[in-house]
Structure formats: structure tokens, C-alpha cells
C-alpha angles and dihedrals in degrees: 000000000000111000110214120209089194142131127279118219123209135191114257119231118266091232093065112122114259092201096090110132104170130093091269107125109285091225089107090068096075132039091224101053126097133241115214119226092217093057088047092051090049094050092047091052093055094053124090114272089233092058094051096042093052092044091051091048090051091051093046095050096042106035101108139097087049093209095062104027097098098060093047099046100049097061089048094052086049089058091056089051092059085088099083093198090072093067100030109128094007127116084256095066110120095021123115115260095245090056092049093047093051093050091049090050094049092046096050094046090048097051096046089051088053091046092052091050091053086055094052098027136255130267116215092241090064088074118079115224089239091066092061088073091064099040089094089061118096101246113174097208101143097079092045096049095042091050092051093043092053091050100040112021097078092056101034100038089123089066079104085096084082092063117110133154112307113281093242098037128242101283098166108028094166087063095052127094103269090218092053092048092048090049091051090052087053090050092050091052091047093049091052090043093056090044086057091049092052088052092050092051090050092052093045090050087051092048091052093049088052090045089239100114088115088077090074114113095244089055095040090054092062093041089053089047096051100036100084095056093042091047093052092053094049088049089053090051091049092049091054089046091053098044107031118354115197124221095273094048092049092086098052107020096103090052101043089050096049093070126063112256089230088061094045092051094048091048091052095047092045095056091044092051089053087062093047090052095052087054092048095052089052089050091053099041102037099029089225120167091229088206089157107026106161141193123201110237096214091047092053091044092052094047091051090045092052094055091043088054091050092045090052093048093048093052094046092052092042088058089054091051096048090049089053089047092059091051090050091054093052091045091052090050094051092048090055114105119216119193111246098220095070126108120257092255090052093048090051089047090051093051090050089052092048088050093051094044089049092049093049092048095043090046095055091047089049094047088052093047094050092050090051091049091047092052094044091053094043093051093042095243093135127085114230093200090065092063115070092197095056118122114253115246097239091049089054093051090050091053089047089055092052089053092048087055091052090045090060091053098042109041115080136158134211107237128204092280090055094251125135107243129179115262092207124046116189120231142142132255127203112232100167131016093272103019129084128181131205116255141172121232108213120222106256095211091053089054088049091053094043091051094050090048092050090056090050090055089083085085083089089069097035089099084080091066087057092046092099134079112241126245092203125057107275119257112270117255109255101157141002088280106027115081143068106041124038108219103043133040113253123199118243093211118048105217130124098235108017103156096121095046094041087052092051090045091054092056093049129081101248099163091117091053092047090052092049092050089049094050094049090044092053093061104116120222138182138198114266099232095196093057092041090053092053092045091051089049090049094049092045090051092056103274119235100133134084093018090300105138121241110267094218135040115244122256094265094071110157132199132220094243089064087072092079089058096059113118098196139034089241092053088049093048091052092049091050091052090050090050092051092049087053089052090049093051091049090051090050092048090051092048092050097045090050092053090045091048096052090047093052093047092054095035092106095050114095091196126043129162137210113208111213137209132172145242121241091275095053099259109150122231135175113245101217100086107196106054118021139125091258091060126099126291097285091054094051093047091052091058134069134163114281090222118069123211129194111255101226121187098297092041091057090052093048091049091055090047090048090053088053092048092053091047088061099260099115092118091066125089117267093256093047090051089053089049091048091059091046093049093051097037094117092057091043091054091048091051093047092048098044114010095168094056095037107046103170087117091061091064094062124098092237095037103159095041088050091051092048089052090047092053090051099043096046091046088051099049092044093053121099091254113016094196089057091052113122109230125192095180123123111236116202134218108192128197119237106246087325097199090061090045089062093044091051089048094049094050095035084232109183099194092041094049091054093052092051097043099252086129122054120259136169090246133028112271112235111205094186094056090044093053092045085054092054092048092048090052091052093049089051089052092053093043090058094047110076091187091059113110085224096049098109097048092040089058090056092049096049113131092000103095108113132178092251091059092065103025099094094044090051092046092050096039087086088054096055103266112186126225088253090051093050091048091054091046094054093038088058090051093049092049095045092051095041094236111167088016118257101318105131093197095050091048090050092050089047095050090053091050095046095043087054098049091040092056092045087052094052091048089052096046096043102035095153093047089051092051093051094047091052090048089054091051092049090053093047090050093054090050097046091047084066088057089247130126120245111252138173141163121246121230088259093053104260113144110224120201117181105232099205114130132168123248112245122215092267096045092110127008114199121206130163092261103029145027109201127187106221106190105069098181115060090194089069094054120097119260116269094232096190094052092041090057099039096043099047098079096052091040094050088049091049089053088055096048089050092051092050087053091050094047089052093048094053090053092047090054093051090051096045094246119150106238132193128155147188100207101279096008114085123200136200143137116297093245090060103046093100089055094044089051093054097047097044089053089049093050092049090054091045091052096049093041086072117087094253099162092043092050090049093050093047092051090053090047091051093050093045106028091164092060130075118223122203118258116265111264116262112265130229128238102260111141110224093207088074089072088072091062095042109114095195101039086107112000 
């Protein structure tokens, strides 16, 4: 590798003055021009030492925060320049002070940036090609740079914030110095980490302005800890006020008992925590000792009382609104007209429909009214005097004082000696000569811990520092928190509260899993430049095709303030729908531009990596969220393998088949797929050569992946020797309803295995079409039978049952879809396709009917799968009745613990000002029995499909095959598809040749020896070895 001691060029800021008229390099005049380090060094050396020293001190002391430094620094340098002797005889003589200050700032920043890079090592992409023309010149930069480095580096080392990817990318990473590449990876992580910290500070400042900083985790932790005791004291007070109020309680008993004790406790703790946070911020910003930080008792009592008064008013008015809502529902039902010529059943159905419509309509109105009321009370826009039931202010303050008294008794803190000590100590403070007021002294150690905890809260935003792909191979997994990125710990298992599973994982030997994660994370990718260029053009032309969102809103844009002008409920409803669609578009725009932005940033890097972790079932996921191969169609189209492979004869065939698959022809035989491409080759070539003019590709479901395949296939067939063409494209082999494939294998179900392509056939089996056919036959039967209870609805559904109507229900049946879920899925399809017109009632009845017969068809077709699913549910029921989570160990040794817990009655306390989660440790919550039962079958199947993926990845590594995957879709180079197909079939057979259900039942029995689990359902006669000969098993 040639080590270039050369100059780094940087872009100048757009805000630089364009009025420069001297011989100083004219690069400042345009944003796109470059400033050379050598020229900067020469100019700096000619300036007086005093000017440079003072300028550097100003930059050092005012550099952060990065977003605002520029506008602060320039005026301060201008102040220095008021001494005309400092620029006399220099090239700056005659220029205005602002222009000089700007130029000095840019030169200092540029040189220090260069000096830092010398310390950690250049990448060749840091050097702009224009600088190669002056490398031959004898530029004595060493002395200049070293001198500046010595003077500035210590104080401005954090200039590393300026580092980004090299200006010209990293086109040949294998030829770079590995240390330099690794150092740059660390800098990228550090930059994104600092951006996350800036974001956290922004959010924290906003929370403080809104008086909601108590919602930070550090504050919530203490609120949760103190809540039970305070709540118990409030409950005791309420009981006494109910039964036998004393003289003091007589004044406030009717009010303190009108609000739930949980809400009173949360209000008191939230207001107290605001006081603590103000102190903690002072502690952090001013580094004060806060030996005597004090809270005035009356001020705290009044603040608590004010919030209690608002809460009381809100609840009273809420009761009135809900009472009126019930009256509105009854009125709407009474106003509904029902034709008299209908049958009794139809009349009853019509009444039910009226009732549902009235409830929905009134519910939406009630929600809007409650939100308006909430905002009016929060913002003090409601006059308490107008409401006779409002709480008097003196009574509110009295209740506030009662709660303050309880706070003193209930909140304690564990000190450094592990003793519980009071957080608040009562005292008095003299405010005038003869006047003392009651105050609380706050424990200093507590404030120190709160301050430290608040600045750990930035962990909520630390996902931002993992938002980028990596330019250096990810760190190997060594523990449940060591792997992936280098600077920050990354969780191996992505689950919100993973303490139980993480503890189990730490006790298990997961080295095989770590190795698999490492291998998949080490797969090198790059951005597909052709697809990126077209995506940019589509976006610049306004979007709106190929799932690229429209770049601009339409002319009928509406604003929220227009809601108040609506004259009817229907008008308001339509306006709200429009506002929601605008929000949805904005969300899509943000998501798309994030993906495009990451692709543009890493476009010049020929190797990027996606570190992976897993969910609690063992399913693998890339950690960078915005651009990765598990993303939507545009994300997959934008990525390709970094390493290219020659197609060879089989690779050319598989590239053609892959193209047909992406064009929606994956239900044809292999030969027919190849024929489809041949028959449409003219259109494919046009799309590949000019995708903007010929947009047939944009109408496809997988538009961007289709376009990427078109680019690659056309380039191959137009090359001198297509079989020698080097392809970087990822070619996919997808399972056929993979969940049902695992069920069929578990049950050795002959009929089910045929439908999901475990057995070889001449054409791929399509389980969705088969189920649609079964449903259609049942509809025809009911339509011909006038005595059938479903006769009328079946008549309306004749010849309208399409594959799409049942597809989602069939797909999710393996994942435990309920009847209600199936009905909603089918109702959505009926509505989208306009089947049975626009009659909501008929569509609803039709969805009930179709959901029932679709689930019956699935049960009949996959009888073995249904029996196994029911067996799994029964086992989960037995375990959850013991108030224990269902758990098992995957064939690769990963312990799986289902995380579903029930919410106890204190899980969330909602008040007007605050919603607080009370139970901090999910492991202490009771088991959610329903979720434990219903989720077990799909979770168990997911743990098997993840094991199959991992088995396959191990074999691919052994055979030198590039392997990537999206759950049940396995990817490799076109030339290796035949090998991949062979080994993934072998590994599926290997997996299901193990006694999976027997091992599962034995593990349950060992864990619960006092319980009896049902016998495993009888299996069918399907021979697993047939999977190895099945062409369409994965295809």
C-alpha cells in the first residue's frame, strides 16, 4: 500500500463570505470548492503568533455545542482583529474583519483535522484526486503540521466530531492499513454516539420546558420504588376519611376520597421529582456541592394541591361527558330506521349494526371532547369558578400538605453504607428577622445518584449510534453484551425486559450461536449504484412510483386548526382521515430518505457490514435499522454482495429464474419461469437500459429487486461470455409457507407435506390457491342449498373467492391466528376489493362466514399440523396454570423463555399530568396465561426455522458459500444456488430427524415432575428423505 503524506481537502461552509478580493485562494467563493491544507499551513505561518494563539483559544473554549459554534466564534475572532497591527503586512490586509475571521476559523479546523488523521492514519479515500497533481511538489508540511498539532491537539482532540466517511469512499478496503480502517470505524461510531447525545440533550431540554423531565427512567425508577409505601399511607388516610373523619379531616375528606389513592400518590411523587431534577441539573451544570439544597414545604404543597385540583376537575367533567355520550348513543339508535319488511333475524342484525355504529361514532366524539378538556385544564384555560363541583384552592393546598407529610415518611434512599436514610429532612429557614419558613433539606448523595442516572438516560437514544452499517468487520460475539459494535455494549437478545432469558443465556454454552452470528455479520455488502441512481432520479422527479412516496403533498393539504371549523361529524371525520394520510406520507418520506441517505453515505465503500443479534426465539436480525437486507423492497434492491462471483452455466439459469420470481412468476414451474423471461426479454432490456423512460418494472410488487435483477441479467447476456460474467446480486431461495412446512415435518403429514412442497411435484404446490379452492367449493355448496343458514351470503360470494382473500389467514394460521383475527383479515380484503359492494353490514357478515370456513379448510387440509398445535397449546396451558412461563431449549442450545406477563392493577397509573408504570421488574409480574398459550405454537415454530437457518449457515461457511437470509428466505450468489439448495434440504432433514417433540415433552416433565403432560399426537407416514428430492421445497 502506498502511504501518501498528502493534503486533505474539505468543503467550505456555505456561509463563508463571497466578498474576498485579495489573492487569498478563491476557494471560499463557492461551496463546492476545496481548501488545501498546505496553503492553510503557509498562510498560518505568516500570521503573527499572537493572532493565532488568541484565535485558537477562542475556538477551543467555544467549540461545543457543534451546531452553534460557528456563529459564536466568528464575532469573537473579529474582536481580536480590531488590533490592526495583527494583520498589517499579511495577505489579509485590506479585507473586512468578518471575512478574515471566517478564513482563520476554517484553516485552523482543517489543519487540526488533518493532524488528527496523521495520528490515526489516512485512508486513501481521504485524498481528493485533484491533490495528486501537487504531490510531486516539494511541500514542507511536516514542520507546519507538527507545530500546530503540538499547540492545538491537546485542547481540540474532540475535533474528531468532524470525521465522516472519506470524501472519496473506501473503494479498496483490502489494500488499506487495517489499523487505519479500524480507527475510522471507531470514529464513525463515536460521531453517531455524539449525535445521539446531542439528541438526548435536546429531548431532555424539551422535557424540562414542558415540566415532564420526571418521565426519564432515572426519575421513574425512584417513583416506582417509593410508590407502594406512599400509596398505602394515602389509602389509610382515605379509609379513615370514609369511616370516621376527625376534625382536621372534616374539611377535605369528600375531596381526598374522590380521587384514587394511586393517582394521588403519583401526583405527589411527580411534583417532588420535578424539584429533585431542578437540583440535579444544577449539580451537573454548576458542579455545586448542594450541601444545603432546600425545598420550601408550602411551595411543594401548593404545587401538589394545584395538580390535585386539576385532576379532580378533569374527572368530574369526564363523568359528565361520558354520561352525555351514553345519551347520544341511545338517541342515535332511536333515530335509526329499520325497514318493516325484513325478517326478525335481519331486524336484529340491523339493530346490532346501528348500535355498533352509534358506539363508534359517540366514542370518537367522546375521545375528542376528553382530549380538549384535558388540554384546557392543563393549560389553565378553564375557569374553576364556573364549576360548582370544583375543589376549593385552600382545600387542595390542605390535601397537598397531607401528602407532603406522607412523602417525608415514605421516601428513603440507600446510602454508601447500605443503610436506608431519609431523602428529605425537615428544617426551618429564616427569611426575615422574625419569620421562619418550613423547608426540606435534600440528601446530597441522593442528588448525586439522580444526576448520574439522568445522564445515563441517554441510553434510550443510543440506538442512533448503532444506526449505521460498519466499514470494518463487526466485533466477534463473546458474551450477551459483547459483540457487533466496538464502542458500546450491544444486547445479544433483542427484547425489552430480558433479565430471565439473559440470565439463562449466560449459564448456557452459546459459542456455536456466537460463531453463527459472527459469520453472518461478516458478510460484506455494497450499495448497488445503478439502483441508487434510479431511486435518486425517481425521488427528484417527485416520487409516487414503485413505492417511493410522493415528495410533495397535494394541493388540498389541510391543517389541524381547520377541525374547529367543521360543521358536521362527517366533515370532521373526512378531515381527520386526510390529516392522518398526510402524517402517513410524512412518515414514509422520512423512512425513505433515511434509507436513501445511508445508501448515499456508504455508496463509495466497497465493503460494508451489518452486525446481527437475535430475538428471544433465536431469529437473526441486522442491528442497523435504516438500510439492511431485511428491509422493504427498496432496501433489498439497494444492496448487493461486495464479492462478485462468475455466473457459470447454472448461475446464469438461476439468475434468470430469480428475475422471474421477482417479477411475480414464482408459482410457475422452473422451465416456465425461464420461458417467461425469454418471452419478455425485449421489455426487460428496455427497462434495464432506460428505467426512467420504460417503467414496466415499477408496476411489479418487488419493483426495485426486479430492477436490480434486470440490470444484472441484461449485463450478463450482453457480455462477451455470459457464463464468465461476475455477478454481485443476491439470489433468493424462499420456503413455501415455511411455518406449515415445519408443522408438516413435525407431524409427518403426507397431505400437508404435498401442499407445502416437502414432496416433489412437477409444479410448485400453492397452499393459498388450494385453500381458496376449498373455500370456493363450500361457498358453492351453501349457495345451492336454500336450507343452509349461510345461503343468502353464499349467493353473494359466488365466483368471488380469490387467492388473496385467504392468503393472510392461511399464512398466519400457523402463528395462532384467532377467529377474530381471521375475520378482520378477510374483512379487510373484501373491503379493499369492493366485494359485496360498500355495504358494511354485508361485508361484516361475509367476513364471519369466510373466516369460519377458511379455518375449517386449513384444519382439514393440515390435520396433523392442527393436532400438534393443539398439543402445544395444552402443554402451555398446564405450565401457565402454574404461573410459570413456557420455556424450552432450541437444538442449538439457546434457552427460550416466553416474556409475556400480565399487567397488575398498578401497572400504569394515569393522571392528568403523568402516566407512570409502577412495576419496574417484569419478572415479578404474574404470567399472562392467554398470551403464554396462544404464542407458544408460533414461537416454537420460529425457534425451529431459526435453527434451520443456523444449520444451513454453518454448512455454507464450510463450503465457502456466501450466505445471507431473511428468516425463511436464503440468499447466495447465483453460481452457488445449486449447492445451497442441496445443503438447506439436508439440514432441514437433519433438524426434523431429531426427536424434537419428544425432547420438548421430556424437558417439560423434568421441569414439572408433579404435572402430567398429554401424549404426543400420532404422526403420519411422510418420509422426510423425500425433502431432498423436492425441487420446490425452497425455490
